[in-house]
N, C-alpha and C positions, 0 to 999 in steps of 0.2 A: 738812349745815348745821353740825353739831358739828365736823366736820373743818375746814371753812373758818374757823370761829371759833377753833379751836385754832391753826391756821396764822397767823391774824391776831395772836393773843396772842404767839405765838412770834416773829413778825417785830417786834412792838412791843417786846418784852423785848430782843431782839437789837439793835435800833437804839438803845435806851436804853443798853445795855451798851457798844456801840461808841462812842457819844458820850462816855460816862464815861471809857473807855480813852483816847480822843483828848485829853481834857482833862488826864489824868494825864501823857501823853506830852509835851504842850505844856509842862507845868510842869517836867518832868524834863529837857528838853533845854536848859534854861538852865544855863550853866556854873557850877559851884560852888554853894555855898549860904551864906547869911549865917552868920557865926560870930563868935566873940569879937573877932577882929582886924578885922572888916569895918567899913567906914564905914556910916553910915546910908544905906540904899538901895543899897549896893554889894555886891560879891562878896568873899568871904573871901580874904585873903592866903594863898598866893602867887598866886592866880588873877588874871587881868586884871580891873581894875575896870570894871564895866558894870552898869547903864546910866549911872551917874554916872562920868565920866571923870576920872582922876587921872594926869596925865602923869608925875609923879615916881614914883608907884607902878609904872607900866608900865616905866619905865627901871630901877627896882630889880629887878623880876621878870626883865627882859631880862638885866641884869648878873649876876644869880644863875645864869641859864642859861649865860651866857658863862663864869662861874667853874666851872661844871660841865663845861666842854669841849664845849658844844653848837654853838658858832659855828665852822663849818668852811668854809674857803675854799681851793680847790685842794688838798684833802686835808691841809691844815694847820689845826690848831686855833688860833684867835685867842684872846688873853686880854684882860682888861680894860685892861691898860696899853697895848695897841696901838690902842685905839679911843676915840673921843669921841662918845657919842650926841648927836644934834642934833635929831631930829625923830621924832614918832610919828604914825602914821596909823591911823584906824579907817575901814576901807573897807567900805561896804555894797553888797550886790548886790540885785537885785530879787527873786531867788528864795530868799534866806536872810535872816532877820531878825537873825542874829548877825553882826557885822562881822568882817572879817579885821583883825588888828592887826599892823602893821609898825613896826619901829624902824630908822631910818636912822642910821648912824654914819660919821664920817669916820675914815679910817685916819691915825694920827699920823705914820706914815712910809709913804708909798705903796710898793707892791710891784709888780714887773714881772709882766705877764700871761704865763703859761707859753707857750712857743713864739713869743712876740712881745714881746721885752724892751723894744721902743720904746714899747709901750703900758703905761701905769701904772694900776694899780687904786688909786683914791683914796678909795673908800667902799664900804660894804657895808650891805645891808638884810637884817635877820633877821625872818622871819615867826614869830609866837608862836601856839601853840595856847592853849586856855583853861585848861590846867593849868600854863602858864608855861614850856613847852618850845619850843625853836627847831625848827621843822619844815622850814624851807628857808632858803637865803640866796642873795642876788643881789649881784654885784659891780657897781661903777660905775667906769668907766674914763675916762681923759682921752686 
């Protein structure tokens, strides 16, 4: 009987600890933390603003990554003077509460697609991580 009671207490304490740990993980998986540069209810710069969306701040973060040489298309680094950001997207999936953030930009001067010079690349979409880095890019052709 004492053994059963001891096991019951151990299980109770273990489940309480597990619940506490999950709450801490849920809080820490939010990107960034509010800081002196953050807006009320937002995430600190240079992180992507969330849950309050600020398109200008997203473009600023994206252009900072571009200035750092992170926007690469066909092994060529694009710079700020080559693009014109036009659209941002916050894309939510059903299995993740944090959205994917994409910035679509038009190329000021279209470039030919390698091995198919008749196809022109007219735009590029950069995917940002929550630290403000471009993790992938996609070209848009005509």
